[in-house]
C-alpha positions as a Markdown table, in Angstrom:
| # | Residue | x | y | z |
|---|---|---|---|---|
| 1 | Unk | 86.5 | 114.6 | 51.3 |
| 2 | Unk | 89.6 | 116.7 | 52.0 |
| 3 | Unk | 93.0 | 115.9 | 50.5 |
| 4 | Unk | 94.2 | 114.9 | 53.9 |
| 5 | Unk | 91.4 | 112.3 | 54.2 |
| 6 | Unk | 91.9 | 110.7 | 50.8 |
| 7 | Unk | 93.6 | 107.3 | 50.9 |
| 8 | Unk | 95.3 | 105.3 | 48.2 |
| 9 | Unk | 93.1 | 102.4 | 46.7 |
| 10 | Unk | 95.6 | 100.7 | 44.4 |
| 11 | Unk | 99.0 | 101.9 | 45.5 |
| 12 | Unk | 100.3 | 100.4 | 48.8 |
| 13 | Unk | 103.4 | 101.3 | 50.7 |
| 14 | Unk | 105.6 | 100.5 | 47.8 |
| 15 | Unk | 103.6 | 100.7 | 44.6 |
| 16 | Unk | 100.8 | 98.6 | 43.1 |
| 17 | Unk | 101.0 | 94.7 | 43.6 |
| 18 | Unk | 98.8 | 91.8 | 42.8 |
| 19 | Unk | 98.4 | 88.3 | 41.5 |
| 20 | Unk | 99.1 | 88.2 | 37.8 |
| 21 | Unk | 96.0 | 87.5 | 35.6 |
| 22 | Unk | 93.7 | 88.3 | 38.5 |
| 23 | Unk | 94.7 | 91.7 | 40.2 |
| 24 | Unk | 97.7 | 92.7 | 38.0 |
| 25 | Unk | 96.9 | 92.5 | 34.3 |
| 26 | Unk | 98.2 | 94.1 | 31.2 |
| 27 | Unk | 95.1 | 96.2 | 30.9 |
| 28 | Unk | 95.8 | 97.8 | 34.4 |
| 29 | Unk | 99.6 | 98.3 | 33.5 |
| 30 | Unk | 98.5 | 100.1 | 30.3 |
| 31 | Unk | 96.0 | 102.4 | 32.2 |
| 32 | Unk | 98.7 | 103.1 | 34.8 |
| 33 | Unk | 101.1 | 104.0 | 32.0 |
| 34 | Unk | 98.5 | 106.3 | 30.4 |
| 35 | Unk | 97.8 | 108.0 | 33.8 |
| 36 | Unk | 101.5 | 108.4 | 34.6 |
| 37 | Unk | 102.2 | 109.6 | 31.1 |
| 38 | Unk | 99.5 | 112.3 | 31.5 |
| 39 | Unk | 101.2 | 113.5 | 34.7 |
| 40 | Unk | 105.0 | 113.2 | 34.0 |
| 41 | Unk | 105.9 | 114.4 | 30.5 |
| 42 | Unk | 109.2 | 113.6 | 28.8 |
| 43 | Unk | 111.2 | 110.4 | 28.6 |
| 44 | Unk | 110.2 | 107.7 | 31.0 |
| 45 | Unk | 112.5 | 104.8 | 31.8 |
| 46 | Unk | 110.9 | 101.4 | 32.3 |
| 47 | Unk | 112.7 | 98.5 | 34.0 |
| 48 | Unk | 111.7 | 95.1 | 35.4 |
| 49 | Unk | 112.8 | 92.2 | 37.5 |
| 50 | Unk | 113.0 | 88.6 | 36.4 |
| 51 | Unk | 109.4 | 87.6 | 37.0 |
| 52 | Unk | 107.8 | 85.6 | 34.0 |
| 53 | Unk | 105.0 | 88.2 | 33.7 |
| 54 | Unk | 107.5 | 91.2 | 33.6 |
| 55 | Unk | 107.8 | 91.4 | 29.9 |
| 56 | Unk | 104.2 | 91.5 | 29.2 |
| 57 | Unk | 103.4 | 94.0 | 31.8 |
| 58 | Unk | 106.4 | 96.3 | 30.7 |
| 59 | Unk | 105.2 | 96.3 | 27.2 |
| 60 | Unk | 101.6 | 97.2 | 28.3 |
| 61 | Unk | 102.9 | 99.9 | 30.6 |
| 62 | Unk | 105.1 | 101.3 | 27.7 |
| 63 | Unk | 102.0 | 101.3 | 25.5 |
| 64 | Unk | 100.2 | 103.5 | 27.8 |
| 65 | Unk | 103.1 | 105.9 | 28.2 |
| 66 | Unk | 103.6 | 106.0 | 24.5 |
| 67 | Unk | 100.0 | 106.7 | 23.9 |
| 68 | Unk | 100.1 | 109.7 | 26.2 |
| 69 | Unk | 102.9 | 111.2 | 24.2 |
| 70 | Unk | 105.9 | 110.2 | 26.3 |
| 71 | Unk | 109.0 | 108.7 | 25.0 |
| 72 | Unk | 110.1 | 105.4 | 26.7 |
| 73 | Unk | 113.5 | 104.0 | 27.3 |
| 74 | Unk | 113.5 | 100.3 | 28.1 |
| 75 | Unk | 116.5 | 99.5 | 30.4 |
| 76 | Unk | 115.6 | 95.9 | 30.7 |
| 77 | Unk | 116.1 | 93.6 | 33.7 |
| 78 | Unk | 117.6 | 95.9 | 36.5 |
| 79 | Unk | 117.4 | 96.1 | 40.3 |
| 80 | Unk | 114.9 | 98.8 | 41.5 |
| 81 | Unk | 117.7 | 101.0 | 43.0 |
| 82 | Unk | 119.6 | 100.8 | 39.7 |
| 83 | Unk | 116.5 | 102.2 | 37.9 |
| 84 | Unk | 116.2 | 104.9 | 40.6 |
| 85 | Unk | 119.8 | 105.8 | 40.0 |
| 86 | Unk | 119.4 | 106.0 | 36.2 |
| 87 | Unk | 116.2 | 108.0 | 36.5 |
| 88 | Unk | 117.9 | 110.7 | 38.6 |
| 89 | Unk | 120.7 | 110.9 | 36.1 |
| 90 | Unk | 119.0 | 110.8 | 32.8 |
| 91 | Unk | 115.1 | 110.6 | 32.8 |
| 92 | Unk | 112.0 | 112.6 | 33.6 |
| 93 | Unk | 110.4 | 109.6 | 35.6 |
| 94 | Unk | 110.5 | 105.9 | 35.7 |
| 95 | Unk | 108.4 | 102.7 | 36.2 |
| 96 | Unk | 109.7 | 99.5 | 37.7 |
| 97 | Unk | 107.8 | 96.3 | 37.0 |
| 98 | Unk | 108.3 | 94.2 | 40.2 |
| 99 | Unk | 106.5 | 92.7 | 43.2 |
| 100 | Unk | 109.7 | 92.9 | 45.3 |
| 101 | Unk | 109.6 | 90.1 | 47.9 |
| 102 | Unk | 106.3 | 88.6 | 47.0 |
| 103 | Unk | 105.9 | 85.1 | 45.5 |
| 104 | Unk | 106.4 | 84.5 | 41.8 |
| 105 | Unk | 102.7 | 84.6 | 40.9 |
| 106 | Unk | 102.8 | 88.3 | 41.9 |
| 107 | Unk | 103.9 | 91.3 | 40.1 |
| 108 | Unk | 103.5 | 95.0 | 40.4 |
| 109 | Unk | 104.5 | 98.6 | 39.4 |
| 110 | Unk | 106.7 | 101.1 | 41.3 |
| 111 | Unk | 106.6 | 104.6 | 40.0 |
| 112 | Unk | 109.9 | 106.6 | 40.3 |
| 113 | Unk | 110.1 | 110.4 | 40.5 |
| 114 | Unk | 112.7 | 112.5 | 38.7 |
| 115 | Unk | 114.8 | 112.7 | 42.0 |
| 116 | Unk | 115.0 | 109.0 | 42.1 |
| 117 | Unk | 112.5 | 108.4 | 45.0 |
| 118 | Unk | 109.3 | 106.5 | 44.7 |
| 119 | Unk | 106.2 | 108.5 | 44.0 |
| 120 | Unk | 104.6 | 109.8 | 47.3 |
| 121 | Unk | 101.0 | 109.4 | 48.6 |
| 122 | Unk | 99.6 | 112.6 | 47.2 |
| 123 | Unk | 100.9 | 111.9 | 43.7 |
| 124 | Unk | 99.8 | 108.3 | 43.8 |
| 125 | Unk | 96.3 | 109.5 | 44.7 |
| 126 | Unk | 96.3 | 111.9 | 41.9 |
| 127 | Unk | 97.4 | 109.2 | 39.5 |
| 128 | Unk | 94.6 | 106.8 | 40.8 |
| 129 | Unk | 92.1 | 109.5 | 40.3 |
| 130 | Unk | 93.2 | 109.9 | 36.6 |
| 131 | Unk | 93.0 | 106.2 | 36.2 |
| 132 | Unk | 89.6 | 105.7 | 37.6 |
| 133 | Unk | 88.2 | 108.7 | 35.9 |
| 134 | Unk | 90.0 | 107.7 | 32.6 |
| 135 | Unk | 91.3 | 111.2 | 32.5 |
| 136 | Unk | 94.2 | 110.5 | 30.1 |
| 137 | Unk | 96.0 | 112.8 | 27.7 |
| 138 | Unk | 95.9 | 110.7 | 24.6 |
| 139 | Unk | 98.4 | 112.0 | 22.0 |
| 140 | Unk | 97.4 | 112.6 | 18.4 |
| 141 | Unk | 98.8 | 110.4 | 15.6 |
| 142 | Unk | 101.9 | 112.8 | 15.2 |
| 143 | Unk | 102.5 | 113.1 | 19.0 |
| 144 | Unk | 102.7 | 109.5 | 20.1 |
| 145 | Unk | 106.0 | 108.8 | 21.8 |
| 146 | Unk | 108.9 | 106.7 | 20.6 |
| 147 | Unk | 110.6 | 103.7 | 22.4 |
| 148 | Unk | 114.3 | 103.0 | 22.6 |
| 149 | Unk | 116.2 | 100.3 | 24.5 |
| 150 | Unk | 119.3 | 100.8 | 26.6 |
| 151 | Unk | 120.1 | 97.5 | 28.3 |
| 152 | Unk | 123.7 | 98.5 | 29.0 |
| 153 | Unk | 122.9 | 101.7 | 30.9 |
| 154 | Unk | 122.9 | 99.6 | 34.1 |
| 155 | Unk | 126.7 | 99.7 | 33.9 |
| 156 | Unk | 126.6 | 103.3 | 35.1 |
| 157 | Unk | 124.9 | 102.1 | 38.4 |
| 158 | Unk | 127.5 | 99.4 | 38.9 |
| 159 | Unk | 130.4 | 101.9 | 38.4 |
| 160 | Unk | 128.7 | 104.4 | 40.7 |
| 161 | Unk | 128.3 | 102.0 | 43.6 |
| 162 | Unk | 131.8 | 100.5 | 43.3 |
| 163 | Unk | 133.3 | 103.9 | 42.7 |
| 164 | Unk | 131.9 | 105.2 | 45.9 |
| 165 | Unk | 134.7 | 103.4 | 47.8 |
| 166 | Unk | 138.5 | 103.5 | 47.6 |
| 167 | Unk | 139.9 | 101.3 | 44.8 |
| 168 | Unk | 140.7 | 97.7 | 45.8 |
| 169 | Unk | 139.2 | 98.0 | 49.2 |
| 170 | Unk | 137.9 | 94.5 | 49.0 |
| 171 | Unk | 141.2 | 93.0 | 48.0 |
| 172 | Unk | 141.7 | 89.7 | 49.9 |
| 173 | Unk | 138.1 | 89.4 | 50.9 |
| 174 | Unk | 135.8 | 86.5 | 49.7 |
| 175 | Unk | 132.1 | 87.0 | 49.5 |
| 176 | Unk | 129.2 | 84.8 | 48.5 |
| 177 | Unk | 126.2 | 86.4 | 46.7 |
| 178 | Unk | 122.7 | 85.1 | 46.5 |
| 179 | Unk | 120.5 | 87.3 | 44.2 |
| 180 | Unk | 117.7 | 84.9 | 44.4 |
| 181 | Unk | 117.5 | 84.5 | 40.7 |
| 182 | Unk | 116.7 | 88.2 | 40.5 |
| 183 | Unk | 118.1 | 91.2 | 38.7 |
| 184 | Unk | 121.0 | 91.6 | 41.2 |
| 185 | Unk | 122.6 | 88.6 | 39.5 |
| 186 | Unk | 123.8 | 91.2 | 37.0 |
| 187 | Unk | 124.9 | 93.9 | 39.5 |
| 188 | Unk | 126.0 | 92.8 | 43.0 |
| 189 | Unk | 128.7 | 90.3 | 41.9 |
| 190 | Unk | 130.1 | 92.8 | 39.4 |
| 191 | Unk | 130.2 | 95.6 | 42.1 |
| 192 | Unk | 132.0 | 93.5 | 44.6 |
| 193 | Unk | 134.5 | 92.1 | 42.1 |
| 194 | Unk | 135.3 | 95.7 | 41.0 |
| 195 | Unk | 136.0 | 96.5 | 44.7 |
| 196 | Unk | 138.6 | 93.7 | 44.7 |
| 197 | Unk | 136.6 | 90.8 | 46.3 |
| 198 | Unk | 136.7 | 87.2 | 45.2 |
| 199 | Unk | 133.0 | 86.4 | 44.6 |
| 200 | Unk | 131.1 | 83.2 | 44.5 |
| 201 | Unk | 127.4 | 83.0 | 43.7 |
| 202 | Unk | 124.3 | 80.9 | 44.3 |
| 203 | Unk | 120.9 | 81.4 | 42.5 |
| 204 | Unk | 122.7 | 83.8 | 40.2 |
| 205 | Unk | 120.9 | 83.0 | 36.9 |
| 206 | Unk | 117.8 | 85.1 | 35.9 |
| 207 | Unk | 114.7 | 82.9 | 36.5 |
| 208 | Unk | 111.2 | 84.2 | 37.3 |
| 209 | Unk | 110.1 | 80.9 | 38.7 |
| 210 | Unk | 112.6 | 81.4 | 41.6 |
| 211 | Unk | 113.7 | 77.7 | 41.7 |
| 212 | Unk | 116.4 | 78.0 | 44.4 |
| 213 | Unk | 114.3 | 80.1 | 47.0 |
| 214 | Unk | 111.4 | 82.5 | 47.2 |
| 215 | Unk | 112.2 | 86.2 | 46.6 |
| 216 | Unk | 111.9 | 87.1 | 50.3 |
| 217 | Unk | 115.2 | 86.0 | 51.9 |
| 218 | Unk | 114.7 | 84.0 | 55.1 |
| 219 | Unk | 117.3 | 82.0 | 57.3 |
| 220 | Unk | 115.7 | 78.8 | 56.0 |
| 221 | Unk | 115.8 | 79.8 | 52.4 |
| 222 | Unk | 119.4 | 81.0 | 52.7 |
| 223 | Unk | 120.8 | 77.6 | 54.0 |
| 224 | Unk | 122.7 | 77.0 | 50.5 |
| 225 | Unk | 124.2 | 80.6 | 50.9 |
| 226 | Unk | 125.3 | 79.8 | 54.5 |
| 227 | Unk | 126.7 | 76.4 | 53.4 |
| 228 | Unk | 128.7 | 78.0 | 50.5 |
| 229 | Unk | 130.1 | 80.7 | 52.8 |
| 230 | Unk | 131.4 | 77.9 | 55.2 |
| 231 | Unk | 132.8 | 75.8 | 52.3 |
| 232 | Unk | 134.6 | 78.8 | 50.7 |
| 233 | Unk | 135.8 | 80.4 | 54.0 |
| 234 | Unk | 134.1 | 83.7 | 52.8 |
| 235 | Unk | 134.1 | 86.6 | 55.1 |
| 236 | Unk | 130.3 | 86.9 | 54.7 |
| 237 | Unk | 127.3 | 86.1 | 52.4 |
| 238 | Unk | 124.7 | 88.6 | 51.2 |
| 239 | Unk | 121.2 | 87.9 | 49.7 |
| 240 | Unk | 118.7 | 90.1 | 48.1 |
| 241 | Unk | 115.0 | 90.2 | 47.8 |
| 242 | Unk | 113.1 | 90.0 | 44.4 |
| 243 | Unk | 114.1 | 93.6 | 43.2 |
| 244 | Unk | 117.3 | 94.0 | 45.2 |
| 245 | Unk | 116.4 | 97.1 | 47.2 |
| 246 | Unk | 117.2 | 95.2 | 50.3 |
| 247 | Unk | 120.1 | 93.2 | 51.4 |
| 248 | Unk | 120.5 | 90.6 | 54.3 |
| 249 | Unk | 123.6 | 88.9 | 55.5 |
| 250 | Unk | 125.0 | 85.7 | 56.9 |
| 251 | Unk | 128.3 | 86.0 | 58.8 |
| 252 | Unk | 131.5 | 84.0 | 58.2 |
| 253 | Unk | 130.1 | 81.1 | 60.2 |
| 254 | Unk | 126.8 | 80.9 | 58.1 |
| 255 | Unk | 124.7 | 82.5 | 60.9 |
| 256 | Unk | 122.0 | 84.9 | 59.8 |
| 257 | Unk | 122.5 | 88.5 | 60.8 |
| 258 | Unk | 119.2 | 89.9 | 62.1 |
| 259 | Unk | 118.3 | 93.0 | 60.0 |
| 260 | Unk | 118.2 | 95.6 | 62.9 |
| 261 | Unk | 121.6 | 94.4 | 63.9 |
| 262 | Unk | 122.7 | 94.9 | 60.3 |
| 263 | Unk | 121.3 | 98.4 | 60.3 |
| 264 | Unk | 123.1 | 99.2 | 63.5 |
| 265 | Unk | 126.5 | 98.0 | 62.2 |
| 266 | Unk | 126.2 | 100.0 | 59.0 |
| 267 | Unk | 125.0 | 103.0 | 60.9 |
| 268 | Unk | 128.1 | 102.8 | 63.1 |
| 269 | Unk | 130.3 | 102.5 | 60.0 |
| 270 | Unk | 128.8 | 105.6 | 58.5 |
| 271 | Unk | 128.4 | 107.7 | 61.6 |
| 272 | Unk | 131.7 | 107.0 | 63.1 |
| 273 | Unk | 133.3 | 109.2 | 60.4 |
| 274 | Unk | 130.5 | 111.7 | 59.8 |
| 275 | Unk | 128.1 | 112.5 | 62.6 |
| 276 | Unk | 124.7 | 113.9 | 61.9 |
| 277 | Unk | 121.0 | 113.0 | 61.7 |
| 278 | Unk | 119.8 | 109.4 | 61.2 |
| 279 | Unk | 116.3 | 109.0 | 59.9 |
| 280 | Unk | 114.4 | 105.8 | 60.5 |
| 281 | Unk | 110.9 | 104.5 | 61.1 |
| 282 | Unk | 109.3 | 103.9 | 64.6 |
| 283 | Unk | 109.5 | 100.2 | 63.9 |
| 284 | Unk | 113.4 | 100.2 | 64.0 |
| 285 | Unk | 115.3 | 98.7 | 66.9 |
| 286 | Unk | 116.4 | 100.9 | 69.8 |
| 287 | Unk | 119.9 | 99.8 | 68.8 |
| 288 | Unk | 119.9 | 102.8 | 66.5 |
| 289 | Unk | 119.7 | 105.1 | 69.5 |
| 290 | Unk | 122.6 | 103.3 | 71.2 |
| 291 | Unk | 124.8 | 103.7 | 68.1 |
| 292 | Unk | 123.7 | 107.3 | 67.6 |
| 293 | Unk | 124.7 | 108.2 | 71.1 |
| 294 | Unk | 128.1 | 106.5 | 70.8 |
| 295 | Unk | 128.9 | 108.3 | 67.6 |
| 296 | Unk | 127.5 | 111.7 | 68.4 |
| 297 | Unk | 124.5 | 111.5 | 66.1 |
| 298 | Unk | 120.7 | 112.1 | 66.6 |
| 299 | Unk | 117.7 | 110.0 | 65.5 |
| 300 | Unk | 114.5 | 111.2 | 63.9 |
| 301 | Unk | 111.7 | 108.8 | 63.7 |
| 302 | Unk | 109.1 | 108.7 | 60.8 |
| 303 | Unk | 106.1 | 106.6 | 59.9 |
| 304 | Unk | 106.9 | 103.1 | 58.5 |
| 305 | Unk | 107.8 | 103.1 | 54.8 |
| 306 | Unk | 111.0 | 103.7 | 52.8 |
| 307 | Unk | 109.3 | 106.5 | 50.9 |
| 308 | Unk | 108.5 | 108.4 | 54.0 |
| 309 | Unk | 112.1 | 107.9 | 55.3 |
| 310 | Unk | 113.6 | 109.0 | 52.0 |
| 311 | Unk | 111.5 | 112.2 | 51.7 |
| 312 | Unk | 112.0 | 113.1 | 55.4 |
| 313 | Unk | 115.8 | 112.8 | 54.8 |
| 314 | Unk | 115.6 | 115.1 | 51.8 |
| 315 | Unk | 113.4 | 117.6 | 53.7 |
| 316 | Unk | 115.7 | 117.7 | 56.7 |
| 317 | Unk | 118.7 | 118.2 | 54.5 |
| 318 | Unk | 116.9 | 121.0 | 52.7 |
| 319 | Unk | 116.5 | 122.7 | 56.1 |
| 320 | Unk | 120.2 | 122.7 | 56.6 |
| 321 | Unk | 120.7 | 119.5 | 58.7 |
| 322 | Unk | 123.5 | 117.1 | 58.1 |
| 323 | Unk | 121.6 | 113.9 | 57.2 |
| 324 | Unk | 124.1 | 111.0 | 57.1 |
| 325 | Unk | 122.2 | 107.7 | 57.2 |
| 326 | Unk | 118.7 | 106.4 | 57.3 |
| 327 | Unk | 116.5 | 103.6 | 56.2 |
| 328 | Unk | 114.6 | 100.6 | 57.6 |
| 329 | Unk | 115.7 | 97.8 | 59.9 |
| 330 | Unk | 114.6 | 95.2 | 57.4 |
| 331 | Unk | 117.7 | 95.2 | 55.3 |
| 332 | Unk | 116.9 | 98.5 | 53.8 |
| 333 | Unk | 119.5 | 101.1 | 54.6 |
| 334 | Unk | 119.7 | 104.4 | 52.8 |
| 335 | Unk | 123.1 | 106.0 | 52.1 |
| 336 | Unk | 122.2 | 109.6 | 51.1 |
| 337 | Unk | 125.7 | 110.3 | 49.8 |
| 338 | Unk | 124.8 | 107.8 | 47.0 |
| 339 | Unk | 121.0 | 108.2 | 46.6 |
| 340 | Unk | 117.8 | 108.5 | 48.7 |
| 341 | Unk | 116.4 | 105.0 | 48.3 |
| 342 | Unk | 117.0 | 101.5 | 49.7 |
| 343 | Unk | 119.8 | 100.0 | 47.7 |
| 344 | Unk | 120.8 | 96.3 | 48.2 |
| 345 | Unk | 124.0 | 96.7 | 46.0 |
| 346 | Unk | 125.2 | 99.7 | 48.0 |
| 347 | Unk | 124.4 | 97.8 | 51.3 |
| 348 | Unk | 126.6 | 94.9 | 50.2 |
| 349 | Unk | 129.3 | 97.2 | 49.1 |
| 350 | Unk | 129.2 | 99.1 | 52.4 |
| 351 | Unk | 129.6 | 95.7 | 54.3 |
| 352 | Unk | 132.8 | 95.1 | 52.4 |
| 353 | Unk | 134.1 | 98.5 | 53.3 |
| 354 | Unk | 133.1 | 98.0 | 57.0 |
| 355 | Unk | 135.1 | 94.8 | 57.2 |
| 356 | Unk | 138.0 | 95.7 | 55.0 |
| 357 | Unk | 141.4 | 95.8 | 56.8 |
| 358 | Unk | 139.7 | 94.9 | 60.2 |
| 359 | Unk | 140.8 | 92.2 | 62.5 |
| 360 | Unk | 137.3 | 91.4 | 63.8 |
| 361 | Unk | 135.0 | 89.2 | 61.7 |
| 362 | Unk | 131.3 | 90.0 | 61.2 |
| 363 | Unk | 130.1 | 87.6 | 63.9 |
| 364 | Unk | 132.3 | 89.3 | 66.5 |
| 365 | Unk | 131.1 | 92.8 | 65.4 |
| 366 | Unk | 127.6 | 91.7 | 65.8 |
| 367 | Unk | 128.2 | 90.1 | 69.1 |
| 368 | Unk | 129.6 | 93.4 | 70.3 |
| 369 | Unk | 126.1 | 95.0 | 69.9 |
| 370 | Unk | 123.7 | 95.1 | 73.0 |
| 371 | Unk | 121.7 | 91.8 | 73.1 |
| 372 | Unk | 118.2 | 93.3 | 72.4 |
| 373 | Unk | 115.4 | 90.9 | 71.8 |
| 374 | Unk | 112.5 | 91.7 | 69.5 |
| 375 | Unk | 109.2 | 89.9 | 69.4 |
| 376 | Unk | 106.8 | 90.2 | 66.4 |
| 377 | Unk | 103.2 | 89.2 | 66.0 |
| 378 | Unk | 100.5 | 89.8 | 63.3 |
| 379 | Unk | 97.0 | 90.2 | 64.9 |
| 380 | Unk | 94.1 | 89.6 | 62.6 |
| 381 | Unk | 91.4 | 92.1 | 63.1 |
| 382 | Unk | 89.3 | 94.7 | 61.4 |
| 383 | Unk | 88.8 | 96.5 | 64.8 |
| 384 | Unk | 91.9 | 98.7 | 64.3 |
| 385 | Unk | 90.7 | 101.9 | 65.9 |
| 386 | Unk | 89.3 | 100.0 | 68.9 |
| 387 | Unk | 92.6 | 98.2 | 69.5 |
| 388 | Unk | 94.5 | 101.4 | 69.3 |
| 389 | Unk | 92.1 | 103.1 | 71.8 |
| 390 | Unk | 92.4 | 100.3 | 74.3 |
| 391 | Unk | 96.2 | 100.3 | 74.2 |
| 392 | Unk | 96.3 | 104.1 | 74.6 |
| 393 | Unk | 94.0 | 103.9 | 77.5 |
| 394 | Unk | 96.0 | 101.1 | 79.2 |
| 395 | Unk | 99.2 | 103.1 | 78.9 |
| 396 | Unk | 97.9 | 106.7 | 79.4 |
| 397 | Unk | 100.5 | 107.3 | 82.1 |
| 398 | Unk | 103.4 | 106.3 | 79.7 |
| 399 | Unk | 105.1 | 108.4 | 76.9 |
| 400 | Unk | 103.4 | 107.4 | 73.7 |
| 401 | Unk | 104.5 | 108.1 | 70.1 |
| 402 | Unk | 101.7 | 108.2 | 67.6 |
| 403 | Unk | 103.7 | 108.8 | 64.5 |
| 404 | Unk | 102.4 | 105.6 | 63.1 |
| 405 | Unk | 100.0 | 103.6 | 65.3 |
| 406 | Unk | 101.1 | 103.8 | 68.9 |
| 407 | Unk | 104.6 | 103.2 | 70.1 |
| 408 | Unk | 105.1 | 102.7 | 73.9 |
| 409 | Unk | 108.5 | 103.8 | 75.2 |
| 410 | Unk | 109.7 | 102.4 | 78.6 |
| 411 | Unk | 113.2 | 102.6 | 79.9 |
| 412 | Unk | 114.2 | 98.9 | 79.2 |
| 413 | Unk | 111.6 | 98.2 | 76.5 |
| 414 | Unk | 109.3 | 99.5 | 73.9 |
| 415 | Unk | 106.3 | 98.3 | 71.8 |
| 416 | Unk | 104.6 | 99.2 | 68.6 |
| 417 | Unk | 101.1 | 98.4 | 67.6 |
| 418 | Unk | 100.2 | 99.7 | 64.1 |
| 419 | Unk | 97.5 | 98.8 | 61.6 |
| 420 | Unk | 98.0 | 97.6 | 58.0 |
| 421 | Unk | 97.0 | 100.1 | 55.6 |
| 422 | Unk | 95.6 | 97.6 | 53.1 |
| 423 | Unk | 94.5 | 94.5 | 55.0 |
| 424 | Unk | 92.6 | 93.5 | 58.2 |
| 425 | Unk | 95.5 | 92.9 | 60.6 |
| 426 | Unk | 97.7 | 94.9 | 62.9 |
| 427 | Unk | 101.5 | 94.4 | 63.5 |
| 428 | Unk | 102.9 | 94.2 | 67.0 |
| 429 | Unk | 106.5 | 94.7 | 67.8 |
| 430 | Unk | 108.0 | 94.5 | 71.2 |
| 431 | Unk | 111.8 | 95.0 | 72.0 |
| 432 | Unk | 113.5 | 94.7 | 75.3 |
| 433 | Unk | 117.0 | 94.9 | 76.6 |
| 434 | Unk | 116.5 | 91.3 | 77.6 |
| 435 | Unk | 114.1 | 88.5 | 76.6 |
| 436 | Unk | 112.4 | 89.1 | 80.2 |
| 437 | Unk | 111.9 | 92.8 | 79.5 |
| 438 | Unk | 110.4 | 92.1 | 76.1 |
| 439 | Unk | 108.0 | 89.4 | 77.4 |
| 440 | Unk | 106.9 | 91.5 | 80.3 |
| 441 | Unk | 105.9 | 94.3 | 78.0 |
| 442 | Unk | 104.4 | 92.0 | 75.5 |
| 443 | Unk | 102.1 | 90.4 | 78.2 |
| 444 | Unk | 100.9 | 94.0 | 79.2 |
| 445 | Unk | 100.2 | 95.1 | 75.6 |
| 446 | Unk | 98.4 | 91.8 | 74.7 |
| 447 | Unk | 96.2 | 92.1 | 77.9 |
| 448 | Unk | 95.2 | 95.7 | 76.7 |
| 449 | Unk | 94.5 | 94.4 | 73.2 |
| 450 | Unk | 92.2 | 91.6 | 74.6 |
| 451 | Unk | 90.4 | 89.6 | 72.0 |
| 452 | Unk | 89.7 | 91.9 | 69.1 |
| 453 | Unk | 86.9 | 91.2 | 66.6 |
| 454 | Unk | 87.9 | 89.5 | 63.5 |
């Protein structure tokens, strides 16, 4: 099997995840630590979110790192982007104990490279091969690593995000923050307060049982956030997923802001002052192209996944291009002037800057975007290649983008059909300039797919 044909077995799009006690165990965490410590020598930072299993898994991971001769710095409970920022500033690599948006019984591990980006596919495969073969560099008795704790180091991240904007830019603004009982309870309210905002919170106490809502923000789960926004007369509300690498918003009326529209507004804010290249996956709304055209920017599409987007941004910048914005249309913008990863705290801060001093509320700004309509469906099937072949044949006379699955590009609509990398289903996205445009293309794509085998 060639390197190009090798596939990850444990690591998914964003690290390793599983149900605690069944898939994700301290033994696995220790073995990942030993494999990582065998590949990345030096001092490794370990952070975790608020899940009840986090401490046990962090200790096990650290034990593996120490046994491989690495030093470990325990930075405690922090958002994933905070750990990524701190790794880039101080450490040789990092590991985050988190299952991001998954339910509380899940946990996982994300590996952070020295530049602050998540470990890519090739390195993840190499780590897995070490783990499966038990090819570990076990240190002798006098070479075992040492562990230190730096729970206050996260203050550097808070200061960096708030300091990226003019002092007091949020003065006169009221914001409600819902960290979802996760690690952003320590960071996002502090960031916005330092920017001059009056901050109210809901679900802002660390609790790995997530009593207020699940780690995945949803319009239904954010009803208390929306109610508090209306009660306090706030300019907007912001909520995070379980590790705060994403941020989603409700406007001043408590209405949920669809994530692709969030992406377009923040893209417009960045690109209106600094035109350049915008990098985003093929699953992102065509709104990004509308905004790019209006601001003198260009769009480069990638396969789905924030790691792919981040590394493409770095590669294009290394080639001399001015890369100004990127990320995913799921509440995960990337601001390269800050760091090359999704960052919920920075996204919340950028929304403050976008609205500061303006006379149009968030609802009006969102309403000013074209009314694109997106339809989403999950198709359960193991017949992935057959589905793709039938769609390609049905649209053989249409421009097709095969960057990730198949994207069909029509003048007034587009569709993306792509397989899951780990489970037996395919995702179908269809977007149109109107609901009728979207439904017409959806009907054509569904007819091409037919009834796939389960």
